[in-house]
Structures are given as structure tokens and as C-alpha cells.
MIDOSE-1310 file (N, C-alpha, C; in nm, 2 decimals, decimal comma, always signed):
residues 168
madi	+3,25/+8,08/-5,84/+3,18/+8,05/-5,71/+3,09/+8,17/-5,68; +2,99/+8,14/-5,61/+2,89/+8,24/-5,57/+2,94/+8,36/-5,49; +2,87/+8,47/-5,50/+2,91/+8,59/-5,42/+2,85/+8,56/-5,28; +2,94/+8,54/-5,19/+2,89/+8,51/-5,05/+2,87/+8,65/-4,97
kdpe	+2,75/+8,67/-4,94/+2,71/+8,80/-4,87/+2,73/+8,79/-4,72; +2,70/+8,68/-4,66/+2,70/+8,66/-4,52/+2,78/+8,53/-4,49; +2,91/+8,54/-4,47/+2,99/+8,41/-4,45/+2,95/+8,33/-4,33; +2,90/+8,40/-4,22/+2,85/+8,33/-4,10/+2,73/+8,24/-4,13
ntii	+2,65/+8,28/-4,23/+2,53/+8,21/-4,26/+2,53/+8,15/-4,40; +2,65/+8,10/-4,44/+2,67/+8,03/-4,57/+2,75/+7,91/-4,54; +2,70/+7,80/-4,60/+2,76/+7,66/-4,58/+2,83/+7,62/-4,72; +2,95/+7,57/-4,71/+3,02/+7,51/-4,83/+3,02/+7,36/-4,81
itlk	+2,95/+7,29/-4,90/+2,95/+7,14/-4,90/+3,03/+7,10/-5,02; +3,14/+7,03/-4,99/+3,23/+6,98/-5,09/+3,18/+6,84/-5,13; +3,15/+6,82/-5,26/+3,11/+6,69/-5,32/+3,22/+6,65/-5,41; +3,22/+6,53/-5,46/+3,32/+6,48/-5,55/+3,34/+6,57/-5,68
dgdv	+3,23/+6,63/-5,72/+3,23/+6,71/-5,85/+3,26/+6,86/-5,82; +3,26/+6,90/-5,70/+3,28/+7,04/-5,67/+3,20/+7,09/-5,55; +3,21/+7,22/-5,52/+3,15/+7,28/-5,41/+3,01/+7,32/-5,43; +2,92/+7,30/-5,33/+2,79/+7,35/-5,33/+2,78/+7,46/-5,22
ivel	+2,73/+7,58/-5,26/+2,73/+7,69/-5,17/+2,58/+7,71/-5,13; +2,55/+7,70/-5,00/+2,42/+7,71/-4,94/+2,41/+7,84/-4,86; +2,31/+7,92/-4,89/+2,28/+8,04/-4,82/+2,18/+8,00/-4,71; +2,21/+8,01/-4,59/+2,12/+7,97/-4,48/+2,02/+8,09/-4,46
lpdv	+1,90/+8,06/-4,41/+1,79/+8,15/-4,39/+1,76/+8,17/-4,24; +1,85/+8,23/-4,16/+1,84/+8,24/-4,02/+1,71/+8,33/-3,98; +1,67/+8,41/-4,06/+1,55/+8,49/-4,03/+1,42/+8,41/-4,04; +1,43/+8,30/-4,11/+1,32/+8,21/-4,14/+1,32/+8,09/-4,04
apkh	+1,43/+8,03/-4,02/+1,45/+7,91/-3,94/+1,58/+7,91/-3,86; +1,58/+8,00/-3,75/+1,71/+8,02/-3,68/+1,76/+7,90/-3,61; +1,67/+7,81/-3,55/+1,72/+7,69/-3,48/+1,78/+7,59/-3,58; +1,72/+7,57/-3,69/+1,77/+7,48/-3,79/+1,91/+7,53/-3,85
cerm	+1,92/+7,66/-3,87/+2,05/+7,71/-3,92/+2,16/+7,70/-3,82; +2,12/+7,73/-3,69/+2,22/+7,71/-3,58/+2,27/+7,56/-3,57; +2,18/+7,47/-3,59/+2,21/+7,33/-3,58/+2,31/+7,29/-3,69; +2,27/+7,33/-3,81/+2,36/+7,30/-3,93/+2,50/+7,36/-3,91
kela	+2,51/+7,48/-3,86/+2,64/+7,54/-3,84/+2,72/+7,47/-3,72; +2,65/+7,43/-3,62/+2,71/+7,36/-3,51/+2,77/+7,23/-3,55; +2,69/+7,15/-3,63/+2,74/+7,02/-3,68/+2,85/+7,04/-3,78; +2,84/+7,14/-3,86/+2,95/+7,16/-3,96/+3,07/+7,20/-3,89
raga	+3,07/+7,28/-3,79/+3,19/+7,33/-3,72/+3,25/+7,21/-3,64; +3,17/+7,12/-3,60/+3,22/+7,00/-3,53/+3,27/+6,89/-3,62; +3,26/+6,91/-3,75/+3,30/+6,82/-3,85/+3,21/+6,70/-3,86; +3,09/+6,70/-3,80/+3,00/+6,59/-3,80/+2,95/+6,55/-3,94
ydnv	+2,94/+6,64/-4,03/+2,88/+6,61/-4,16/+2,99/+6,56/-4,26; +3,11/+6,57/-4,23/+3,22/+6,53/-4,32/+3,21/+6,38/-4,34; +3,22/+6,34/-4,46/+3,22/+6,19/-4,50/+3,08/+6,12/-4,48; +2,97/+6,20/-4,47/+2,84/+6,14/-4,45/+2,78/+6,13/-4,59
ifhr	+2,72/+6,01/-4,61/+2,67/+5,97/-4,75/+2,53/+6,03/-4,77; +2,49/+6,04/-4,90/+2,36/+6,07/-4,94/+2,29/+5,93/-4,94; +2,20/+5,91/-4,85/+2,14/+5,77/-4,83/+2,01/+5,75/-4,90; +1,94/+5,86/-4,95/+1,81/+5,85/-5,01/+1,81/+5,96/-5,12
vidg	+1,83/+5,92/-5,24/+1,84/+6,01/-5,36/+1,74/+5,96/-5,46; +1,63/+6,04/-5,48/+1,52/+6,01/-5,56/+1,52/+6,10/-5,68; +1,54/+6,05/-5,80/+1,54/+6,12/-5,93/+1,41/+6,21/-5,94; +1,43/+6,33/-5,97/+1,31/+6,42/-5,99/+1,25/+6,47/-5,86
fmaq	+1,31/+6,44/-5,74/+1,26/+6,47/-5,61/+1,37/+6,54/-5,53; +1,45/+6,46/-5,46/+1,55/+6,52/-5,37/+1,66/+6,42/-5,34; +1,77/+6,48/-5,27/+1,88/+6,40/-5,22/+1,89/+6,43/-5,07; +1,88/+6,32/-5,00/+1,88/+6,33/-4,85/+2,01/+6,28/-4,79
tgdv	+2,06/+6,35/-4,69/+2,19/+6,32/-4,62/+2,18/+6,36/-4,48; +2,29/+6,36/-4,41/+2,30/+6,41/-4,27/+2,29/+6,32/-4,16; +2,28/+6,19/-4,18/+2,27/+6,10/-4,07/+2,41/+6,08/-4,01; +2,44/+6,17/-3,92/+2,58/+6,17/-3,86/+2,61/+6,05/-3,77
sngn	+2,51/+5,98/-3,72/+2,54/+5,87/-3,64/+2,56/+5,74/-3,71; +2,50/+5,72/-3,83/+2,52/+5,60/-3,91/+2,57/+5,61/-4,05; +2,58/+5,74/-4,10/+2,62/+5,76/-4,24/+2,76/+5,80/-4,27; +2,85/+5,81/-4,17/+2,98/+5,86/-4,19/+3,07/+5,74/-4,23
tegn	+3,12/+5,75/-4,35/+3,20/+5,64/-4,41/+3,34/+5,62/-4,34; +3,38/+5,72/-4,26/+3,50/+5,72/-4,19/+3,48/+5,69/-4,04; +3,35/+5,66/-4,00/+3,32/+5,64/-3,86/+3,23/+5,52/-3,84; +3,12/+5,53/-3,77/+3,03/+5,42/-3,74/+2,94/+5,39/-3,86
fnis	+3,00/+5,37/-3,98/+2,91/+5,35/-4,10/+2,84/+5,22/-4,10; +2,71/+5,23/-4,12/+2,62/+5,12/-4,13/+2,51/+5,15/-4,23; +2,53/+5,10/-4,36/+2,44/+5,13/-4,47/+2,30/+5,09/-4,44; +2,28/+4,98/-4,37/+2,14/+4,94/-4,34/+2,07/+5,02/-4,24
rtgt	+2,15/+5,10/-4,16/+2,09/+5,19/-4,06/+2,09/+5,34/-4,10; +2,17/+5,37/-4,20/+2,18/+5,50/-4,25/+2,04/+5,56/-4,28; +2,01/+5,67/-4,23/+1,87/+5,73/-4,25/+1,79/+5,72/-4,13; +1,83/+5,64/-4,03/+1,75/+5,62/-3,91/+1,80/+5,70/-3,79
ggsd	+1,92/+5,77/-3,81/+1,98/+5,84/-3,69/+1,99/+5,99/-3,71; +2,05/+6,05/-3,61/+2,08/+6,19/-3,61/+2,20/+6,21/-3,53; +2,21/+6,33/-3,47/+2,32/+6,36/-3,38/+2,28/+6,33/-3,24; +2,37/+6,35/-3,14/+2,33/+6,33/-3,00/+2,28/+6,45/-2,94
lpdv	+2,25/+6,55/-3,02/+2,19/+6,68/-2,97/+2,04/+6,66/-2,98; +1,97/+6,74/-2,90/+1,82/+6,73/-2,90/+1,76/+6,76/-3,03; +1,64/+6,71/-3,06/+1,57/+6,74/-3,18/+1,54/+6,89/-3,19; +1,51/+6,94/-3,31/+1,49/+7,08/-3,34/+1,34/+7,09/-3,37
paef	+1,27/+7,19/-3,30/+1,12/+7,20/-3,33/+1,10/+7,26/-3,47; +0,99/+7,22/-3,53/+0,95/+7,27/-3,67/+0,96/+7,43/-3,67; +1,00/+7,48/-3,78/+1,00/+7,62/-3,81/+0,94/+7,64/-3,95; +0,81/+7,61/-3,96/+0,74/+7,62/-4,09/+0,73/+7,77/-4,13
skvp	+0,74/+7,79/-4,26/+0,73/+7,93/-4,31/+0,66/+7,93/-4,45; +0,65/+8,04/-4,51/+0,60/+8,06/-4,64/+0,70/+8,03/-4,75; +0,83/+8,01/-4,71/+0,93/+7,98/-4,81/+0,91/+7,85/-4,88; +0,90/+7,85/-5,01/+0,86/+7,72/-5,08/+0,98/+7,63/-5,09
harg	+0,94/+7,50/-5,11/+1,04/+7,39/-5,14/+1,07/+7,40/-5,29; +1,15/+7,50/-5,32/+1,19/+7,52/-5,46/+1,32/+7,44/-5,50; +1,35/+7,43/-5,62/+1,47/+7,37/-5,67/+1,59/+7,43/-5,59; +1,67/+7,34/-5,53/+1,79/+7,39/-5,46/+1,76/+7,43/-5,31
siga	+1,64/+7,42/-5,27/+1,61/+7,46/-5,13/+1,66/+7,34/-5,04; +1,69/+7,38/-4,91/+1,74/+7,28/-4,81/+1,62/+7,26/-4,72; +1,58/+7,14/-4,70/+1,47/+7,11/-4,61/+1,52/+7,02/-4,50; +1,45/+7,03/-4,38/+1,49/+6,95/-4,27/+1,42/+6,81/-4,28
aras	+1,49/+6,71/-4,28/+1,43/+6,57/-4,28/+1,39/+6,54/-4,14; +1,29/+6,46/-4,13/+1,23/+6,43/-3,99/+1,15/+6,31/-4,00; +1,11/+6,26/-3,88/+1,02/+6,15/-3,87/+0,87/+6,20/-3,89; +0,77/+6,13/-3,85/+0,64/+6,17/-3,87/+0,60/+6,29/-3,77
dpns	+0,67/+6,30/-3,66/+0,65/+6,41/-3,57/+0,72/+6,54/-3,63; +0,64/+6,65/-3,65/+0,70/+6,77/-3,71/+0,82/+6,83/-3,63; +0,83/+6,79/-3,50/+0,93/+6,85/-3,42/+1,05/+6,75/-3,40; +1,07/+6,66/-3,49/+1,17/+6,55/-3,48/+1,29/+6,57/-3,57
ansq	+1,31/+6,69/-3,63/+1,43/+6,71/-3,71/+1,55/+6,72/-3,62; +1,66/+6,67/-3,67/+1,78/+6,67/-3,59/+1,90/+6,71/-3,68; +1,96/+6,62/-3,75/+2,08/+6,65/-3,83/+2,06/+6,63/-3,98; +1,96/+6,54/-4,02/+1,94/+6,51/-4,16/+1,87/+6,62/-4,23
ffin	+1,90/+6,64/-4,36/+1,84/+6,74/-4,45/+1,84/+6,68/-4,59; +1,76/+6,75/-4,67/+1,75/+6,72/-4,81/+1,77/+6,84/-4,90; +1,81/+6,82/-5,02/+1,82/+6,92/-5,12/+1,72/+6,89/-5,23; +1,63/+6,98/-5,26/+1,53/+6,95/-5,36/+1,59/+6,96/-5,50
fkdn	+1,57/+6,86/-5,59/+1,61/+6,86/-5,73/+1,52/+6,95/-5,81; +1,39/+6,97/-5,77/+1,30/+7,05/-5,84/+1,20/+7,11/-5,74; +1,11/+7,20/-5,79/+1,01/+7,26/-5,70/+0,92/+7,14/-5,65; +0,91/+7,13/-5,52/+0,83/+7,03/-5,46/+0,73/+7,10/-5,37
dfln	+0,63/+7,16/-5,43/+0,53/+7,24/-5,36/+0,45/+7,16/-5,26; +0,43/+7,03/-5,28/+0,35/+6,95/-5,19/+0,42/+6,94/-5,05; +0,55/+6,98/-5,04/+0,61/+6,98/-4,91/+0,59/+7,11/-4,83; +0,54/+7,21/-4,90/+0,53/+7,34/-4,84/+0,44/+7,33/-4,71
gqyt	+0,49/+7,40/-4,61/+0,42/+7,40/-4,48/+0,42/+7,26/-4,40; +0,50/+7,17/-4,46/+0,51/+7,03/-4,39/+0,65/+7,01/-4,34; +0,74/+7,07/-4,40/+0,88/+7,05/-4,37/+0,95/+7,19/-4,36; +1,04/+7,21/-4,27/+1,11/+7,33/-4,25/+1,21/+7,35/-4,37
vygq	+1,20/+7,47/-4,43/+1,30/+7,52/-4,53/+1,40/+7,61/-4,45; +1,53/+7,58/-4,46/+1,62/+7,67/-4,39/+1,75/+7,71/-4,47; +1,75/+7,68/-4,60/+1,86/+7,72/-4,68/+1,83/+7,71/-4,83; +1,92/+7,77/-4,91/+1,90/+7,77/-5,06/+2,04/+7,76/-5,12
visg	+2,05/+7,66/-5,21/+2,17/+7,65/-5,29/+2,18/+7,77/-5,38; +2,29/+7,84/-5,37/+2,32/+7,96/-5,46/+2,42/+7,94/-5,56; +2,49/+7,83/-5,55/+2,60/+7,79/-5,65/+2,63/+7,64/-5,63; +2,65/+7,57/-5,75/+2,69/+7,43/-5,74/+2,57/+7,33/-5,76
mehv	+2,46/+7,38/-5,80/+2,34/+7,29/-5,81/+2,37/+7,18/-5,92; +2,46/+7,21/-6,01/+2,50/+7,11/-6,11/+2,57/+6,99/-6,05; +2,64/+7,02/-5,94/+2,70/+6,91/-5,86/+2,60/+6,82/-5,79; +2,50/+6,89/-5,73/+2,39/+6,81/-5,67/+2,32/+6,72/-5,77
dkit	+2,30/+6,78/-5,89/+2,23/+6,70/-5,99/+2,30/+6,57/-6,03; +2,43/+6,56/-6,00/+2,51/+6,44/-6,03/+2,52/+6,34/-5,92; +2,45/+6,37/-5,81/+2,46/+6,27/-5,69/+2,39/+6,14/-5,74; +2,46/+6,03/-5,70/+2,41/+5,89/-5,74/+2,28/+5,86/-5,68
rgep	+2,18/+5,82/-5,76/+2,05/+5,79/-5,71/+2,04/+5,65/-5,65; +1,94/+5,64/-5,56/+1,91/+5,51/-5,49/+1,86/+5,53/-5,35; +1,80/+5,43/-5,30/+1,75/+5,43/-5,16/+1,79/+5,30/-5,08; +1,91/+5,28/-5,04/+2,03/+5,37/-5,06/+2,09/+5,34/-5,20
pvdp	+2,17/+5,43/-5,25/+2,25/+5,40/-5,37/+2,35/+5,29/-5,35; +2,37/+5,21/-5,45/+2,47/+5,10/-5,44/+2,61/+5,15/-5,40; +2,65/+5,26/-5,46/+2,78/+5,32/-5,44/+2,75/+5,47/-5,41; +2,71/+5,50/-5,28/+2,66/+5,63/-5,25/+2,77/+5,74/-5,25
dkmi	+2,73/+5,86/-5,30/+2,81/+5,98/-5,29/+2,81/+6,03/-5,14; +2,91/+6,11/-5,11/+2,91/+6,16/-4,97/+2,95/+6,31/-4,98; +2,92/+6,38/-4,86/+2,97/+6,51/-4,84/+3,11/+6,50/-4,79; +3,21/+6,53/-4,87/+3,35/+6,52/-4,84/+3,38/+6,61/-4,72
svkv	+3,33/+6,73/-4,73/+3,34/+6,82/-4,61/+3,23/+6,92/-4,61; +3,19/+6,97/-4,50/+3,09/+7,07/-4,48/+3,15/+7,18/-4,39; +3,15/+7,30/-4,43/+3,21/+7,41/-4,35/+3,12/+7,53/-4,36; +3,13/+7,61/-4,25/+3,07/+7,74/-4,25/+3,17/+7,83/-4,32
aada	+3,12/+7,91/-4,42/+3,21/+7,99/-4,50/+3,30/+8,09/-4,42; +3,25/+8,13/-4,31/+3,33/+8,22/-4,22/+3,45/+8,15/-4,17; +3,45/+8,02/-4,16/+3,56/+7,94/-4,11/+3,66/+7,89/-4,22; +3,61/+7,89/-4,34/+3,68/+7,83/-4,45/+3,81/+7,91/-4,49
């Protein structure tokens, strides 16, 4: 497992194949990092599927209102919802959308991010300055690479649990 330098700003995402360790970037996108920690601490991300997984691009998840397989699961609506918290304003930076970076998923309005996020499978420079980057996978990218593809996948993978490392 990765060397965790700042447990309060590190997220552990447990997938079927193992843990993915994400180092949050609170100096770059403090509001997005706080939202992810708030939802993780509430257990809102647990059992939420990856609803949009495009080979060579990214894996998207985090629809806590429609994507929880243990809650109000609705595959046809997954990807359209968020949390019941207010949207988070864009926090664009010079941090690139590199392999393993965490980006805030949103609608066409740059200030419409809420709970959904994506993990880049490769460097996706065309997203730079368009979507907020607020984390980086530091361990477990091999598990992300195994997430089932599809929009939505026929048999989607899910985040079994999402925790702040300080609480784990």
C-alpha cells in the first residue's frame, strides 16, 4: 500500500480487486476535497456503481442518489443525480488531467459539480482547464484499470466502500 503522508486528505476506495488510494489536493480544490470527505464520512459513496466507463478515457462514479446498489438503485437514472448538498463551484487549476487524476464530473455548467467524479485511465489533456482536478491515485491504479467498461456496463463494478484514511 502507498505511503500515506496526510491521512485527513487521503481517500481509500475499496473495489472488488483491492484498494485504491487517492491523495486529495486541498491546496488546489478545497471545496471539492471537503465534499468528497463529507460524502465518504457519511457512507454515501459505499456501494455506488461506476456508471460510465470508457476504455482509454475514464471511469465515472459517485451518483449517490441513483447509483447505490443497496439503496435507491436505478440503472437508467444513474449518472443524472448527485447528493442533496448544494453544487460545488468550479476550482480550475493548472493541475493536468493525468493518468490516475480525479476529476469532478458535472453538467454543462462549470459550477454544477456535486458528488460525481471520474478517474482518468490516461492523460486527458483536452480536459485541462475545463473540469476541476482534486485528487491523484497514488496506489491501486491496476484495480481501476480492471473496472468493467460500458455506458452503463451490463454488470457494473461498484465502490464497495469509500473512507477517509484518518478514519480507517
